[in-house]
C-alpha positions in Angstrom: -7.3 56.9 32.6 -5.3 58.8 35.1 -2.3 57.7 33.4 -3.6 59.2 30.0 -4.4 62.6 32.0 -1.1 62.8 33.1 0.6 62.1 29.8 -1.7 65.0 28.5 0.3 67.5 30.3 -0.4 70.5 31.9 -2.9 71.8 29.4 -5.2 69.0 30.6 -6.0 71.0 33.6 -7.7 73.5 32.2 -9.6 71.3 29.6 -10.9 69.2 32.7 -12.0 72.4 34.6 -13.9 73.4 31.5 -15.6 70.3 31.2 -16.6 70.2 35.2 -18.0 73.7 34.7 -19.7 73.0 31.6 -21.2 69.9 32.7 -22.6 71.8 35.9 -24.2 74.2 33.8 -25.7 71.7 31.3 -27.2 69.7 34.5 -28.4 72.7 35.9 -30.2 74.1 32.8 -32.0 70.6 32.0 -33.3 70.6 35.6 -34.4 74.5 35.1 -36.0 73.9 31.5 -37.9 70.7 32.7 -39.2 73.2 35.9 -40.6 75.7 33.9 -42.3 73.2 31.1 -46.2 73.0 31.4 -49.1 72.8 29.5 -49.1 76.3 28.4 -52.2 75.7 26.5 -54.4 74.8 29.1 -53.1 77.4 31.5 -53.9 80.1 28.9 -57.5 79.0 28.3 -58.2 78.8 32.1 -56.7 82.5 32.4 -58.9 83.5 29.4 -61.9 81.7 30.8 -61.5 83.9 34.1 -60.9 87.3 32.3 -63.9 86.9 30.2 -66.2 86.5 33.1 -64.5 89.6 34.7 -62.3 87.6 37.3 -59.0 89.4 37.2 -58.2 88.6 40.6 -58.6 84.7 39.8 -56.8 85.1 36.5 -54.1 87.0 38.7 -54.2 83.7 41.4 -53.7 81.4 38.4 -50.4 83.4 37.3 -49.4 83.6 40.6 -49.6 79.6 41.1 -47.7 79.2 38.2 -45.4 82.0 38.2 -42.1 79.8 37.4 -43.7 79.4 33.9 -42.5 82.0 31.4 -45.9 82.8 29.8 -47.5 83.2 33.6 -45.2 85.6 34.4 -45.8 87.3 31.5 -49.3 87.4 32.0 -49.4 88.2 35.4 -47.7 91.5 34.6 -49.9 92.2 31.4 -53.0 91.5 33.4 -52.1 93.5 36.3 -51.3 96.4 33.7 -54.4 95.7 31.5 -55.7 99.3 32.2 -52.7 100.7 30.1 -53.3 102.1 26.7 -52.7 99.2 24.1 -49.4 100.6 22.8 -48.0 100.9 26.2 -49.5 97.2 27.0 -47.5 96.0 24.1 -44.4 97.5 25.2 -44.8 96.2 28.6 -45.7 92.5 27.5 -42.6 92.8 25.2 -39.9 94.0 27.8 -41.7 91.2 30.4 -41.2 88.5 27.6 -37.6 89.5 27.3 -37.0 89.4 30.9 -38.1 85.9 30.6 -36.1 84.8 27.8 -32.9 86.3 29.5 -33.8 84.3 32.6 -34.0 81.0 30.3 -30.7 82.1 28.8 -28.7 82.6 32.0 -25.5 80.9 31.7 -25.5 79.8 28.2 -22.8 82.2 27.4 -20.7 80.5 29.6 -21.3 77.2 28.0 -21.0 78.9 24.5 -17.4 80.0 25.7 -16.5 76.7 27.1 -17.7 74.9 23.7 -15.3 77.3 21.9 -12.2 77.3 24.1 -12.3 73.5 24.8 -10.9 72.6 21.3 -8.7 75.6 21.3 -7.3 74.2 24.4 -6.8 71.0 22.9 -4.9 72.4 19.7 -2.7 74.4 22.3 -1.6 70.9 23.6 -1.1 69.9 20.4 1.7 72.6 19.8 3.2 72.2 23.1 3.6 68.2 22.8 4.9 68.7 19.7 7.7 71.3 20.9 8.5 69.0 23.5 8.9 66.2 20.9 11.0 68.1 18.6 13.1 69.6 21.8 13.6 66.0 22.7 14.8 65.1 19.2 17.1 68.0 19.2 18.8 67.1 22.4 19.1 63.5 21.6 20.3 63.9 18.0 21.3 60.6 16.3 20.5 58.8 19.3 16.7 59.6 19.1 14.3 56.9 19.9 10.5 56.3 19.7 10.4 56.3 23.6 12.1 59.5 23.8 9.4 60.9 21.6 6.2 59.5 23.1 5.9 62.0 25.8 5.5 64.8 23.6 3.3 62.9 21.1 1.0 61.9 23.7 0.6 65.1 24.9 -0.2 66.6 21.6 -2.8 63.6 20.6 -4.6 63.2 24.1 -5.3 66.9 24.5 -6.7 67.1 21.1 -8.9 64.3 21.7 -10.0 65.6 25.1 -10.8 69.1 23.8 -13.2 67.6 21.1 -14.6 64.6 23.5 -15.9 67.8 25.5 -17.0 70.2 23.0 -19.1 67.8 20.6 -21.6 66.7 23.4 -21.5 70.2 24.7 -22.5 71.6 21.5 -25.2 69.2 21.1 -26.5 70.1 24.4 -26.2 73.8 23.7 -28.1 73.5 20.2 -30.9 71.6 22.2 -31.3 74.6 24.8 -31.2 76.9 22.1 -34.2 75.3 20.6 -36.3 75.0 23.7 -35.8 78.5 24.4 -36.8 79.6 21.0 -39.9 77.5 21.4 -40.5 79.3 24.5 -40.0 82.5 23.1 -42.4 81.8 20.3 -45.0 80.8 22.7 -44.7 83.9 24.7 -45.1 86.1 21.8 -48.0 84.2 20.6 -49.7 84.2 24.1 -48.7 87.5 24.6 -50.7 88.6 21.3 -53.9 86.7 22.3 -53.8 88.4 25.9 -53.9 91.7 24.1 -56.6 90.9 22.2 -58.5 89.5 25.3 -58.1 92.7 27.0 -59.1 94.8 24.0 -62.4 92.5 23.8 -63.1 93.1 27.6 -62.4 96.7 27.0 -65.2 96.9 24.1 -67.6 94.8 26.1 -67.2 97.1 29.0 -68.2 100.1 26.8 -71.3 98.7 25.5 
C-alpha cells in the first residue's frame, strides 16, 4: 500500500490530507446527528400536555432537559416568548429554527468542498503523471522502455483512482446528512406551527 502511495507522487499528499479531514467530519457528524435524534413526537405531546394545563414552567423544564434536540431548543424559545404577538412569535420561531438548522449543517460546507476537490486533485495528478511520462520519453528518445514510462503512468492512474475512491463514499455520506437535516428541518417547521396553535388556543381560553 505504501509503495502505491509513493508512486502516486506529490499530489497524493493533499488527497490523503483531504481524506483525513473529510473522514473526521463524517465521524463527528454521525455522532452529532445520533446525539440529537430523539422521539420528538413523544416529547411534543408531553410539552403540549403541560401547556394545556397552564404549566408553562414544567414545559420549559422539559425543553431544558432535552435542549440538545433541535425541536426542544426551538420550543424553549417559543414558550419563553409565548406572550409575544402572533406575527412576532412566528418570526421568533422561524429564526430559532434557522439557528438549529445552521447548527446541524456545521462543517457540511467543508465536506462538500473536499468532495469537489478530491477528484480535481486526482485529475491534476493524471496531468502531472502524463507530463512526467512524456518528458521521460522525450529524454530517452528511441531508447524509451516501458519501465522508464511506468513512473509517470503510475502517478497518473493512482492519483485518479485515489481521488475517486475518496470522493464517492464521501458524497454518499454527504447526501445522507442532507436528507437527515431536511427531515429535522421539516420536523421543526411542523411542530413550530403546532406550538403556535397551542399557544393561540391557550390565549383564547384565557380570554373566556
